[in-house]
Steps between C-alpha positions, in 0.01 A plus 500: 500500500408152357706427179364247256798346326405433137577144392548397134608148523628273784876447490725293723606815677140599571433155651795538735365828630169360611510354849467126497146403626518133420496402859260775605198274428305544820560138593511414875866424465572843354285677756664316790847596363394857474358514844814350646724734305308817591484389860859405550634805310306751702576316832870517429497864389286608802724298730788711364307817550371425847828384666618856442203636685561262794860585510424874485270462802759287699858576414572720194477816715800392711696337213477795257398811709688452837574871537129598529281495808259206511188680362686661209700180431170313476357773265810483286474125480131525397596765249736260318205261526275752326745557211389175345137619487606810304689269253209264452301718259823546294528123488135487393576726203819320396378148534146589400629650179677174397232279652244660276713488187723197540307265730421424868727201542841654405440804713416297805834321468687830488317647797577186704870533429518860578311463827692192612847629434428842655377324816788266525753781475349674805614192689861560383502871562734621783351722768567864600805400713681369187385728215380805678254707314524276193335218687151665522539656151565154358214359699264764348618406150432124559165582649415714202595208265272278712218736435562506126484118500188467704336773298505264199416181690141525624342613180668233294416221754137607523464518125674160459214356720208708376572477124532122515191443715146435376279810539291356785813397691728803471452589864597144600822497287585851602496383865833318447718797431303685768608239750865571422527792752346285777748218444790739430426686818457175696841374372677839566367516848562137569862522404557804727309326780716189466820707501386704797423182691828318435749783504608745770402864458856595420524228233168593347582856473861431390435247215184311556273755335694456173405128453146561377635728232768254385228222469378701201777358286345159537140622463575674166619174350175325614286785354683502171452124467125529548445799281700386209255201471187709440354621167403850389131582586248416225339853530829665421597257235170561322563873512845463359371264223264779402793732492348752744725661757524829692810698397518679838291301749555717804396817310204329350386404859517864603309614179234229492470371854588779746183443706556124530867559588439758775193324651675159488800648677275656759323159548843350588595762754338329801643163414853634500437728800357218717775261404801721563344652819411155641831343415803733459385788729327288760806281521724797577243655729442191707861399533624862558216676692303207665817293565339184357790251437610481133439122476153540649403774254632304200316188613179702526557647153521147380159419644351826355632401150266202505205745530634688200503182285157402614350845417677506160393157389144543629440837328687408176313176445154645594553789264407275206157468639441808708699743297833677553359844595267371764769313687760781480238736636435256788865474576548879498199550733635233745841673490350833594351343814812303589723808494328609820565156660851427393699704739292469820539120462877531420569735796387243748823320442319166531614245235150364428355854452798605298449200270126592471592862418743403221301204377179711464688773320660260253169314439336835411789571271466156343133558414597817316805351342372170380257615229750763376691231314223480246339841564787722392594310185129484391485887507747528199522379139749234394732738322563703829385250765852428634585879533156599626461240771856524617483884520177493690630237740828670564377853520271372779820375660657852495192651661423226743819299564789735469391763742311284755790409725633854477168672581418246767835561675443880499139471604572265790777723625284815486147386583513140622420163353135565458580762229655226292174301511319813373746519219433140396120566507546812280692297240211248501251772436707627196500161352130447563423821316725411207351153454144636522583703191629192303283252309464123554720307253459128555289451183740692270677324212878554503553488129 
């Protein structure tokens, strides 16, 4: 429900309630600052999120579930990993509510703090040998808080870029927060690769895996410094100046935009499914089943991440000219084909072919993911845009990201690795059908 707030005369209190848009002037300096802030913030938050996935694939099963057999310990580790995806829509509702009523900037600062501190505390959490059953329970709690934080991050960062950008350059500026996952994943994998290279296996499993989590204390400080220097978006400032706000943004999304919400979430399924299959699951599968050395697999994941960044940037920037929908459809079609290629290449055990398998999968994912930074926000009105875009993005994560490592582990154990490729292709078809039912949005006005 959109609530017009009747305004009699402007008072000093009224002026203080309107977000300050003085620096949101569309100048090159402002746009550069916004691009940097949206990029650095998402990179830090996704670094925090991804180090958990890497640790879940490599070490958390032994540190927190040592009494289970290897397959069930891996499933338990991935289950704690999936908890954050269930929490992300909750974070979307909470942060989206305040983001649509108070402003984008302040909510992004809060999400960064929650994400960063939850991540750092994982690095301080004693294992099962010290705390017993409380260790995995506390791990699940911290992972849940991670999900809440990330649930509010992406929507705010995307809106920060899109609502500042000129209409014909929204895809370009939305590319910066979309690069955050690539850089965050590269940094997370790089830190684990470095530690695996310089530490013995016992040292890595004993304490080395905690170092990437503890680095989050430092990264939170950097992110806060950058984000506190940006202004509120001019689109939101204009809406607040007109005294128009949604009283219950999440409910209004369900009432007014159920189609866009569900189809947008469906469009995101393949991006999440490809990413977490090609990274978290394939890392566990290659090191555990194919006996590929951990450092080799982490190094190949670093190479593959470059393909993700390339696909993301290429598709996001071209979407201003070619349209968001066309490029997302192309990425989903490529993903459907690559699902049949991924595991035959991976099963060779040859590093070059493994790099090709992972790089091709992440490039396809990037082509879908890149335009989504502008596409999802453009589907919703200003008064519910934070909630709508965040919910669509994170519901896609529940459907595509949370269950992918779990389903892949079960499929591989029951039917072999080729069945996991079929699963990836099926997710691509789901996304393809959903995006076919959505309109093109690049010419839409945001106000």
